[in-house]
C-alpha positions as CSV (number, residue, x, y, z in Angstrom):
1,M,121.6,51.7,-67.1
2,T,119.1,53.6,-64.7
3,H,120.2,54.6,-61.3
4,S,117.9,52.0,-59.7
5,S,119.6,49.3,-61.9
6,A,123.1,50.4,-61.3
7,Q,122.1,50.4,-57.4
8,A,120.9,46.7,-57.9
9,S,124.1,45.6,-59.5
10,Q,126.4,47.0,-56.8
11,I,124.2,45.7,-54.1
12,A,124.6,42.2,-56.3
13,T,128.3,42.3,-56.1
14,D,128.1,42.5,-52.4
15,L,125.9,39.3,-52.0
16,P,127.1,35.9,-51.1
17,Q,126.7,33.5,-53.8
18,T,124.2,30.8,-52.9
19,Q,123.7,27.3,-54.3
20,P,120.2,27.2,-56.3
21,G,117.9,24.6,-55.7
22,S,116.3,22.4,-58.7
23,Y,113.0,24.3,-58.3
24,D,111.8,24.6,-61.7
25,T,112.1,20.8,-62.9
26,P,108.6,19.3,-63.6
27,A,109.4,16.6,-60.6
28,A,110.1,19.2,-58.3
29,I,107.1,21.2,-59.0
30,A,105.0,18.2,-59.0
31,A,106.5,17.2,-55.3
32,A,106.0,20.6,-54.1
33,I,102.1,20.7,-55.2
34,V,101.4,17.2,-53.9
35,I,102.5,17.8,-50.4
36,S,100.8,21.0,-50.5
37,F,97.2,19.8,-51.3
38,V,97.6,16.6,-49.0
39,G,98.9,19.0,-46.2
40,N,95.8,21.3,-46.9
41,A,93.3,18.4,-47.3
42,V,91.8,18.7,-43.8
43,V,90.7,22.3,-44.5
44,M,89.3,21.4,-47.8
45,G,87.3,18.7,-46.4
46,M,86.4,20.4,-43.1
47,P,82.5,20.8,-43.7
48,M,82.4,16.9,-44.3
49,I,84.6,16.1,-41.3
50,V,82.5,18.2,-39.0
51,G,79.4,16.4,-40.1
52,A,81.0,13.1,-39.6
53,L,82.3,14.1,-36.2
54,A,78.6,15.1,-35.1
55,D,76.9,12.2,-36.8
56,D,79.3,9.4,-36.0
57,L,80.4,10.4,-32.7
58,G,77.4,12.5,-31.3
59,F,79.6,15.7,-30.5
60,G,77.6,19.0,-30.1
61,E,78.1,22.2,-32.6
62,Q,80.4,23.5,-29.9
63,Q,82.8,20.6,-29.7
64,V,83.0,20.2,-33.4
65,G,83.9,23.9,-33.5
66,W,86.7,23.4,-31.1
67,L,87.9,20.1,-33.1
68,A,87.7,22.0,-36.4
69,S,89.7,24.9,-34.8
70,A,92.1,22.5,-33.5
71,D,93.3,21.3,-36.9
72,L,93.5,24.9,-38.1
73,G,95.2,26.5,-35.1
74,G,97.7,23.4,-35.5
75,M,98.2,24.5,-39.1
76,F,98.8,28.2,-38.0
77,L,101.6,26.8,-35.5
78,A,103.1,25.0,-38.2
79,S,103.3,27.7,-40.7
80,L,105.2,30.0,-37.9
81,L,107.6,27.0,-37.2
82,T,108.3,26.3,-41.1
83,A,108.9,29.9,-41.7
84,M,111.7,30.0,-38.8
85,V,113.5,26.9,-40.3
86,I,112.7,26.5,-43.9
87,T,116.0,28.4,-45.0
88,R,118.1,26.7,-42.5
89,V,117.1,22.9,-42.8
90,N,117.1,20.3,-45.4
91,R,113.7,20.4,-46.7
92,R,113.4,16.8,-47.4
93,Q,114.1,15.9,-43.9
94,L,111.5,18.7,-42.8
95,A,108.7,17.2,-45.2
96,M,109.4,13.6,-43.6
97,V,109.1,15.0,-40.3
98,G,105.6,16.7,-41.2
99,I,104.6,13.4,-43.1
100,I,105.3,11.4,-40.1
101,I,103.7,13.7,-37.7
102,A,100.5,13.7,-39.6
103,L,100.5,10.2,-40.2
104,M,100.8,9.3,-36.8
105,A,98.2,11.7,-35.5
106,N,95.5,10.6,-37.7
107,L,96.1,7.1,-36.9
108,L,95.8,8.1,-33.2
109,S,92.7,10.0,-34.0
110,S,91.1,7.0,-35.5
111,Q,91.7,4.9,-32.2
112,F,90.8,7.7,-29.5
113,H,87.1,9.5,-29.6
114,D,87.0,10.9,-26.5
115,F,86.8,14.6,-26.9
116,T,90.0,15.7,-24.9
117,T,92.3,13.2,-26.4
118,L,90.9,13.8,-30.3
119,F,91.3,17.5,-29.6
120,Y,95.0,17.1,-28.9
121,T,95.5,14.6,-31.7
122,R,94.0,17.0,-34.2
123,V,96.2,19.6,-33.1
124,I,99.1,17.4,-33.8
125,A,97.6,16.3,-37.0
126,G,97.1,20.0,-38.0
127,I,100.8,20.8,-37.3
128,G,102.0,17.7,-39.3
129,G,99.8,18.9,-42.2
130,G,100.7,22.4,-42.1
131,I,104.4,21.8,-42.1
132,C,103.8,19.8,-45.4
133,Y,101.5,22.6,-46.8
134,S,103.7,25.5,-45.8
135,L,106.8,23.8,-47.2
136,G,105.3,23.0,-50.3
137,V,104.2,26.6,-50.9
138,G,107.7,27.9,-49.9
139,C,109.3,25.3,-52.5
140,L,107.1,26.9,-55.4
141,A,108.0,30.3,-54.0
142,G,111.7,29.3,-55.6
143,T,110.3,28.7,-59.1
144,H,110.5,31.5,-62.0
145,H,107.2,30.8,-63.3
146,T,105.1,31.4,-60.0
147,A,101.7,32.5,-61.4
148,R,101.7,29.2,-63.7
149,N,102.9,26.9,-60.8
150,F,100.6,28.5,-58.3
151,S,97.7,28.1,-60.9
152,I,98.3,24.4,-60.9
153,L,98.2,24.3,-57.1
154,M,94.8,26.0,-57.0
155,F,93.6,24.0,-59.7
156,A,94.7,20.8,-57.8
157,L,93.1,22.2,-54.7
158,V,89.7,22.7,-56.3
159,T,89.9,19.3,-57.6
160,I,90.9,17.6,-54.3
161,N,88.0,19.7,-52.6
162,A,85.5,18.2,-55.4
163,L,87.2,14.6,-54.6
164,E,86.5,15.1,-50.8
165,L,83.0,16.3,-51.5
166,Y,82.0,13.0,-53.4
167,S,84.3,10.7,-51.2
168,F,84.0,11.3,-47.6
169,P,80.4,11.0,-47.2
170,V,80.7,7.6,-48.6
171,L,83.6,6.8,-46.1
172,S,82.0,8.2,-43.3
173,D,78.9,6.2,-44.2
174,V,80.8,2.9,-44.1
175,W,83.5,3.3,-41.5
176,G,82.4,6.4,-39.8
177,V,84.9,9.4,-39.3
178,N,87.6,6.7,-38.9
179,G,87.2,6.3,-42.7
180,I,88.2,9.9,-43.4
181,Y,91.2,9.5,-41.0
182,Y,92.3,6.4,-42.8
183,A,92.1,8.3,-46.0
184,F,94.3,11.1,-44.7
185,C,96.7,8.3,-43.6
186,G,96.8,6.9,-47.2
187,A,97.4,10.4,-48.6
188,F,100.3,11.1,-46.5
189,V,102.0,7.6,-47.2
190,L,102.0,8.6,-51.0
191,C,103.8,11.9,-50.0
192,F,106.8,10.0,-48.9
193,F,107.2,9.0,-52.8
194,A,107.3,12.9,-53.4
195,V,109.8,13.9,-50.9
196,P,113.1,12.7,-52.6
197,K,112.0,15.1,-55.7
198,L,111.9,18.3,-53.5
199,P,114.9,20.5,-53.4
200,A,116.9,19.9,-50.7
201,F,117.8,23.5,-49.4
202,A,116.6,27.2,-50.3
203,A,117.0,28.9,-53.4
204,E,118.2,31.9,-51.7
205,P,119.1,32.4,-47.9
206,T,117.2,35.6,-47.4
207,A,114.9,37.8,-49.1
208,I,117.2,38.1,-52.2
209,T,115.6,37.5,-55.9
210,E,117.0,37.7,-59.3
211,T,116.0,40.0,-61.9
212,A,115.6,39.1,-65.8
213,D,119.1,40.2,-66.6
214,G,120.8,38.1,-63.9
215,H,121.3,40.6,-61.3
216,K,120.6,39.6,-57.8
217,V,118.5,42.1,-55.8
218,R,118.2,42.3,-51.7
219,I,114.5,43.1,-51.3
220,P,113.9,45.2,-48.2
221,G,112.4,43.1,-45.4
222,Y,109.3,45.5,-45.1
223,L,108.0,44.5,-48.4
224,P,107.3,40.6,-48.0
225,K,106.1,41.6,-44.7
226,L,103.4,44.1,-46.3
227,C,102.5,41.3,-48.9
228,L,101.8,39.0,-45.8
229,L,99.6,41.9,-44.2
230,A,97.6,42.2,-47.6
231,V,97.1,38.5,-47.8
232,S,95.5,38.6,-44.2
233,C,93.4,41.8,-45.5
234,F,92.3,40.0,-48.5
235,Y,91.0,36.8,-46.4
236,I,89.0,39.1,-44.4
237,T,87.0,39.3,-47.6
238,I,86.9,35.3,-48.0
239,G,85.9,34.9,-44.3
240,S,83.2,37.2,-44.4
241,F,81.9,36.0,-47.6
242,W,82.0,32.3,-47.0
243,A,80.9,32.5,-43.4
244,Y,77.3,34.3,-44.1
245,I,76.6,34.3,-48.0
246,E,74.1,31.5,-47.3
247,R,72.6,33.1,-44.5
248,A,72.5,36.6,-46.5
249,G,70.4,34.8,-49.1
250,V,68.0,33.4,-46.8
251,D,67.6,36.7,-45.2
252,A,66.8,38.2,-48.7
253,G,64.0,35.6,-49.1
254,L,66.0,33.3,-51.6
255,S,65.0,29.6,-51.7
256,D,67.4,27.1,-50.2
257,E,67.8,25.3,-53.6
258,F,68.5,28.5,-55.7
259,I,71.2,29.4,-53.0
260,A,72.5,25.9,-52.9
261,N,72.7,25.8,-56.7
262,T,74.2,29.1,-57.1
263,L,76.9,28.2,-54.6
264,T,77.8,24.8,-56.1
265,I,78.1,26.1,-59.7
266,G,79.8,29.4,-58.4
267,T,82.8,27.1,-57.2
268,L,83.1,25.9,-60.9
269,F,84.2,29.2,-61.9
270,T,87.0,29.3,-59.4
271,L,89.0,27.0,-61.9
272,L,88.3,29.7,-64.5
273,G,90.4,32.0,-62.5
274,C,93.3,29.5,-62.5
275,F,93.5,29.5,-66.5
276,V,92.9,33.2,-66.7
277,A,95.4,34.1,-64.2
278,T,98.2,32.1,-66.0
279,W,97.4,33.5,-69.5
280,L,97.1,36.9,-68.0
281,S,100.5,36.9,-66.0
282,N,102.4,36.2,-69.5
283,K,100.8,39.3,-71.1
284,A,101.0,41.8,-68.4
285,G,102.9,40.4,-65.3
286,Q,101.4,39.9,-61.9
287,S,101.3,43.1,-60.3
288,K,98.6,45.3,-62.7
289,P,96.1,42.3,-62.7
290,L,96.5,41.8,-58.9
291,L,95.3,45.3,-58.4
292,V,92.3,45.1,-61.0
293,A,91.5,41.6,-59.4
294,L,91.2,43.4,-55.9
295,L,89.3,46.2,-57.3
296,T,86.8,44.0,-58.9
297,M,86.5,42.0,-55.5
298,V,85.8,45.4,-53.9
299,G,82.9,45.9,-56.4
300,A,81.6,42.3,-56.0
301,M,81.2,42.8,-52.3
302,A,79.9,46.4,-52.4
303,L,77.1,45.0,-55.1
304,L,75.9,42.3,-52.5
305,A,75.9,45.0,-49.8
306,L,73.6,47.3,-51.7
307,G,71.0,44.6,-51.5
308,I,70.4,41.0,-52.5
309,N,68.2,39.6,-55.2
310,P,68.5,36.7,-57.4
311,T,70.3,38.6,-60.0
312,V,72.8,40.2,-57.7
313,F,73.3,36.9,-56.0
314,I,74.4,35.2,-59.1
315,I,76.4,38.0,-60.2
316,G,78.0,38.7,-56.9
317,N,78.9,34.9,-56.5
318,F,80.3,34.7,-60.0
319,M,82.5,37.9,-59.6
320,F,83.7,36.6,-56.2
321,N,84.6,32.8,-57.3
322,V,86.5,34.1,-60.5
323,M,88.5,36.9,-58.6
324,W,89.2,34.4,-55.4
325,L,91.7,32.2,-56.9
326,F,92.7,34.8,-59.4
327,T,93.8,37.0,-56.7
328,D,95.1,34.2,-54.5
329,I,97.6,33.0,-57.4
330,Y,98.9,36.5,-58.1
331,Q,99.3,36.9,-54.0
332,L,101.5,34.0,-53.8
333,G,103.3,34.9,-57.1
334,T,104.0,38.5,-55.6
335,I,105.2,37.3,-52.4
336,S,107.5,34.5,-54.1
337,N,109.0,37.1,-56.5
338,V,110.2,39.4,-53.8
339,D,111.3,36.3,-51.8
340,H,112.6,33.4,-53.4
341,S,114.0,31.8,-50.0
342,G,110.4,30.6,-49.4
343,R,110.3,31.9,-45.8
344,Y,107.7,34.5,-46.0
345,A,105.8,32.3,-48.5
346,A,105.7,29.7,-45.8
347,L,103.8,32.3,-43.6
348,I,101.1,32.7,-46.2
349,P,98.8,29.7,-44.6
350,G,99.2,31.3,-41.3
351,A,98.2,34.6,-42.7
352,Q,95.3,33.2,-44.3
353,G,94.3,31.1,-41.2
354,L,94.5,34.2,-39.0
355,A,92.1,36.2,-41.2
356,Q,89.5,33.5,-41.5
357,T,89.6,33.1,-38.0
358,I,88.8,36.8,-37.2
359,A,86.4,37.7,-40.1
360,P,83.5,35.8,-39.1
361,T,83.8,37.0,-35.4
362,A,83.8,40.3,-36.7
363,A,80.9,39.8,-38.8
364,G,79.3,38.3,-35.8
365,F,79.8,41.4,-34.0
366,L,78.3,43.6,-36.7
367,L,75.2,41.2,-36.8
368,A,74.8,41.2,-33.0
369,A,74.8,45.1,-33.4
370,N,71.9,44.6,-36.0
371,L,73.5,46.2,-38.7
372,G,72.6,43.6,-41.2
373,Y,74.3,41.4,-43.8
374,G,75.1,44.6,-45.9
375,A,77.6,45.4,-43.3
376,V,79.2,42.1,-43.3
377,M,79.6,42.4,-47.2
378,L,81.0,46.0,-46.6
379,L,83.4,44.5,-44.1
380,G,84.8,42.0,-47.0
381,A,84.8,45.3,-49.2
382,A,87.3,46.9,-46.7
383,G,89.6,43.9,-46.3
384,S,89.9,43.9,-50.4
385,L,90.2,47.6,-50.6
386,S,93.0,47.7,-47.8
387,A,94.9,44.7,-49.8
388,F,94.8,46.9,-52.8
389,V,96.2,49.7,-50.9
390,I,99.2,47.8,-49.7
391,Y,99.9,46.1,-53.0
392,A,99.9,49.6,-54.7
393,F,102.6,50.6,-52.4
394,V,104.6,47.6,-52.8
395,Y,104.2,47.7,-56.7
396,R,105.4,51.3,-56.5
397,Q,108.6,50.3,-54.3
398,L,109.5,47.5,-56.8
399,R,109.1,50.0,-59.8
400,Q,111.8,52.0,-58.0
401,L,114.1,49.1,-56.8
402,A,114.0,46.6,-59.7
403,P,111.4,47.5,-62.4
404,E,111.8,43.8,-63.7
405,L,110.4,42.5,-60.5
406,A,107.4,44.8,-60.6
407,D,106.1,43.4,-64.0
408,A,107.5,39.9,-63.3
409,S,105.1,36.8,-64.5
């Protein structure tokens, strides 16, 4: 037995026994995925919601921006709240609270259309949805095949996004923005049926995880925190790219039709990342593919920074879209492998949202300084490179603490 394994065994004997939740049953996984994608549906449908608010209610650009921020801000607050209580409360009861809050807030949003009231109801709706999303992610963190389960979640999110892209314009044409809010209400009502299938309590009370040989290892608290920092760094890349890739294409002289077609087709390749991530994790674990994926993302952003032409635009978009969900799946899996309690996994939506708020603003400063879109893409490359450095350190620490965890799938 190696020194690190002996150390892990000694730590394991000192840990209190905890009652494991039924996290790996198909019903529990399906329930966690359902409340996750319903809770996150407002983010996936944001472009259509913003359009409906402007067209139906006549709000200006600044007002719809504030309303979009209200939902996102509510979800950020919910992520913090959920992380504080997820290891101490009955998760089914917490899910019920989130569903009821979101349901009532969306109903109120359909009845009160003055800006101030709608702003506050959207903050509350964001809190309800954010509780569901963070809780669902936290429950998936307690499973043993995290790459597979998070791949299913990401596939579901992309599918729901496609459904929203198709249905929300139809709903808003018939019922205005109320049609979208009613759709959210219906989705949250369906979530009630998923609640009884959720595990009631945390798999582990703290950052404790189990190795392949059955030993329980207490993970140093700084490792999951570093993983959260890496998530934020990576989402600097996502925020920089999505906020300005269309404008960068226009600046390079590409036609609107070419840009739209490339971005639309590119999103289909995100699904490829889901399947490849699951297959590869079974072959090589999660840590090494994650590091390769981040370096690939750095390369994609650097390629776009060097100069955009039609070929570069297509290749850059393809690389970005494949690596986006690929990296997301492994990030979720990595933080789950070092913390089965779900406490830190519940903070992932907050880490993502914070970075997606900061990145466009930082990119805007670069453009205001006349540094061009190449600088924006380099900002994105720096985000992925920073995440790579952090995960490389985490991987090295896990190799010393518990080698089984470093290459877990």
